[in-house]
N, C-alpha and C positions, 0 to 999 in steps of 0.2 A: 679868769684865765684857765684854759685847759692845758694839762700837762700830759704829754705822750712820750713813750720810750719806743723809738723806731730804729730799724737797722739801716735804712737809707734816709738821708735828710731831704727827701722830696715828699710833699704831702699833696694828696688829691681828695677832692670831694666828689662822691658819687651823686650825680644829679638826681637819679631816680633808679631805685633797685630793679624796676621792671623794664628799663630800657638802657641802651648803651649810652655812654657819654660821661666824661669826667671833667672836672675843672681843677686846675692845679692851684694850690695855695701860693700866694705871693710871698717870697722871702723878703724879710725886713732886716736891714743892717742895724745892729745895736749901736746907738749913738755914742755912748761912752762907757768905760769900764765900770764906773760907779753904778750904772743901771744894772748891769749883769751882777755886780757884787750885791746890790740890794735884793735882787731876785733870789740869789743863793742864800743870802742872810735870812730872808723870810721863809724860805723853803729849803732847809739844808738836806732834806731827803733827795733833792735833785742831784746832789754831789755824787752819790754812789748808790748802788742798789742795796742799801742798808741804812740803819738808823745812825744818825750823827748828832752829837751834842756839841754845839758851838760854845767855845769858852773865850773867844777873842776875835776882834776885827781891827784891822790896821794896827797890829801889835808891833810896838817898837822894841827891837832887839839890837844888840851891839853890832849885828851884821846887816841891819836894814829893817824894813817894815813889811811884815807878813800880812797878806790880804785877809785871810781867814785862818783861824786855828780852832780845831775841834778835837773831840775824843770819839773813838769807836766803842763798841760794846764791851771791849776788854780793857779799856782805859789807855789804849795806844794813842799817841798824839798824831793828829792829822793836820798837815800844812797844805793850804790851797793857794795856788798862784793863778790869778785870773787875767785873761787877755782878750780884749775884743778883737775881732778880725782874725787874721792868721796867727798861729801860735808863735811863729818866729819872725815877726815883722814889726815895723813901727818902733814903739818904745821898748820892745823886748826882742832882742836878736835871738837867733837859734841857740847861741851860747847862754845868754842870760835867762831865757825861759826855763832852762834846766838848772843853771847854777843858783838862781835865786832861791827856789825852795830848798835846795841843798844847804845853802848858807843859813837859812832860817832854821832848818832842822838841827844844825850843829849846836847852837846854844840851847835850844829847847831840849836836846837829848839829856842835858844834865839837870833838868827840872824835876824835883821831887813833888810829892803830893802838895806840900805847903806852897811851893812856888806856883803850881798849877791853880791852886785855890785862890791865891793872891791875884793871879791873872784873871780868873773867873769873876772875882769880886769887883775888880776894876771894870771889866766888861759890863757887868750889871749896872754899875754906877753910871757908865757912859750912856747906857740905854735909858736909865731913869732920867738923865739930863736931856733926853730927847736928841741926842747927837745923831741918831739914825731913826727914821720912821719905819720901824719893823714890827710894830704891834707887840703882842704878848710873846715872850720867849718861853721855850720849854722849861720845865722844872717849876719850883715853887718860890724861887728867889732866896733860897737858903744857901748853905755851903755846898761845895762841890760833891761831897759824899752823898748828901741827902738828895740833891737834884739829879745826880747820876743814877741813883736807884729809882727815882721817880720816872726818869725818861726810859731807862732800859729794863725796868722791872726787877732786876737783880743788882745787888751791890757787890763791890769788891773791896778788898783791904787797901789801906793807904799805900802799902809797899808794892802793890800790884799795878799802880798807875805808871804809865810811860815805859812799858817794857820795850817798846820799839817805836820808831817814827815812820809815818807813811806820808808820801808826797803825791799831790794831785795837781796836774796842769789842766786848766779849763780854758777853752777858747771856742770861738765860733767855728773855726776849722783848724784841725791839727795837721800841720804840714807833714810831708813824707819824711823830711829830715828830723823833725821833732820826734816823730814816731820811732824812727830808727835809733835815735839817741836814747830815748826812754827804754826801749826794749833792750838795748845794750846794758844800761844801768840796772835793769831788772835782772838780767842774767848775772850781773856782778853781785847780786844780793841785796840791792837797794829796793825798797818798796815803793815803786813809782806806778802811777796810773795816769791815763789821759782821757779827758772827756770833752766831747763837742756839744755845744748848746746853740741852737739856732732858733730864730723867731719867724713865725709865719702869720700872715693876715688871712682871715677867712675870705673865700671868694664871694660870700654873700655880702653885697655892698650895704645891706640894710643893718648889718650888725657891726659893732666895733671890736668884736672879740679877737684875741690873738692866741696863738698856740705855740708852746715851746716844744721843740723836738730835741731829744737827748740821745747821744750814742757814746758808749764807752769804747774807745779805740784801742787802748792798751789796758789789760786787766790781769788779775791773778786770783787763784782760789783763796778764800779767806783763811783756810787752814794754814797758809803761809805766815799770817800775822797773829794767829791765836797763840797766846803764851802757853808754854809747856806745863806751867803749874796750875793752869785752869782747865777744868774738865771740858771735853768736847761736847758741843751742844747736841741735844737729842730733839726729836720731832714727833712726840707721841700723837699729837693731833693729826699730823700728816699721815703717819703710819696707820692710825685708826681709820682715816678717810679712805685710804687705798684698800685696806683689808675689808672694810664694810662693803665696798663695791665688788670685791672678788669673792667674798664668803659664800654667797648662794651657789656659786659654781663649783665649790670644792667641799661644801659642808658634808655631803653624803659620804664621800670617800674617806674623809678624816674621822668620821664617827664623832663629831663634836656637837655638844649641846649648845655651846656658845663660843664666841670669839675668845673670851678670856680663858676658857679651858685649853685652847690651842697655844696660848702664850703663858705658860706657868711662871715665867720670870718677869712677866709684864711687858709692856711695849715702850716704856720709858728708858730705852737703851739706845746706844749709837747704832747698833745693828741687831735689832730683835729677830729672834728665830722662832718659827712655828714648829711645834712638836705634834705630829699626828697622833690621834687617839685610837687609830685602827690597830688592833692586836696583831695583824699580819705584817705590820710595817716595822722595819728595823729601827730600834731606838737611837742608833748612831746617826741616822739620816735626818737632817733638819733643813728647814726652808728659810733662808735668810731674806729679809726685806730691809734695805738700807738706803732710804732717801736722805741725801745730805746736800741741801741747797747751799750750805756754806762752802762746800767743796765743789759745788756745781755738778754733782753726779747723783744718779739713782742706780742702785745695783740690786738685782734679785739673783738668788743662787740656791743650789742644793749643796749642802755641806755634809761631808762625812767626818764626824767629830772624833776627837781623841786619836788613838792609834788603830782603831778598828777600820778595816776596809770592807766590812760586810755590806753588801748591796751595791758597791761601786761598779763591779763588772756588769750587773744587771742594768744599771744606768747607762754605762758606756755602750752596751749592746744596742741601745735605742737611740743612737746618735742621729739616725735619719729622721726619726719621729720628732726629736727635739729640734732639729734643724728646720723642719717645716714651720715650727712656731717661732723661729728666729732665735732659738736658744742654743748657746755654744757648749758642746760637751768637751771638757778639757782632758788632759792626760793625768790630772791630779788624782792621787789616791785618797787624799783628804783635803778638805777646805776648798770650796767652790769647784765641785766636780762638774756642775752645770751652771752656766752663768749668762746673764745679759746685763749690759751697762748702757745707761743713757747719759750723754754729756749735755749739760744744761748751759745755755748761754747766760742765764741769770735766773734768780729765784722766781721772777715773774713768769717764766716759761712753763711753770708747773700749773697750767690751766686745766680746765675740765677735760679737754680732749686728751691731753697727755696723761692725766690721772686715770682716765678710762683705759687708755692703752696699757699703762703699767699694771693696773688691776687685772686686765684680761690676760696679760702675759704671766702674771704671778699665779693666777688660777690655773693656767695651762701648765705651768711649771709643777704645781702640786698634783694636778691630775695625772700628768705623765709619770711623775715620780711614783705615784701609787700604782699606776699600770705596770710599772717594772716589777713590783713586788707582790701584787695581789691578783690572784686569778678569779675569774667570775665564779 
């Protein structure tokens, strides 16, 4: 089965790249909710654009039975309500499709680590009894702490589990009313998301393959659910990838023998800053590179650090030159004097083309910054 993330739930096959003509994939209705639940159980990465560790299925609570219960990378509890067809029809009305995950989250909100581990142990036992045919589950079959670290790469303390609860409504099609209701609850501080999953059959009649198309209808930045007592994630590999693409275009003006020389504090920071090694360049002016897929943004900027405004007037006098490169010169005397920001739809949008664009703009930012201070 092929898994795609698309913005429109219509799929087409290009019959031949050298001639015109497309064939539309045929939409297939999901026969029953258990089928959709099985797919999500086997492939929890389909739920959201992030890693998820499932710790329960058909979880019996005093308020009802939750379809799927999982944890995100920070140990927050994730409650998933699944509906085939339209989100507010059939067995789930517009009211219940929203109220059910809320009712399940309420008792789960009081679960401490031991309660969650008990839930996880029961879940593993049910899988071992072949209650569901889902193959091998993530983790090693140990306790919640060890398997959490195995899945996410980093562990957390027991007291850090279940800082908040997140709710996800999954349906083949999210109705306008469901979307409006969820957006309202999101504005009220509840962590609600909506996801559409639809199934398509290949136009090639000789194959039996099917394709899943997913679309997140209501979403929010992950910074919203990141606990305050846990450090913000950094992306050194992503920073390095962008800088390596840009480095040949600004190496000469920065007088740098290597990339590491330009980042004396390293790149494993939330917003690493490049420090020019050119003697004619003001030491208070630094070049920020802040890719934050978790917050769905990428920012590049020229910062005037501390209380010094040395060099700011030179930068602001070149507003037209920066504008040509798509860079915005602000009225700030310190912090982001020049800036550009990209809004990401999801982490997957940071593909090769966008990485090249960011690297090109970052190089232009540094080159123009040096032009403001250094004469030929």
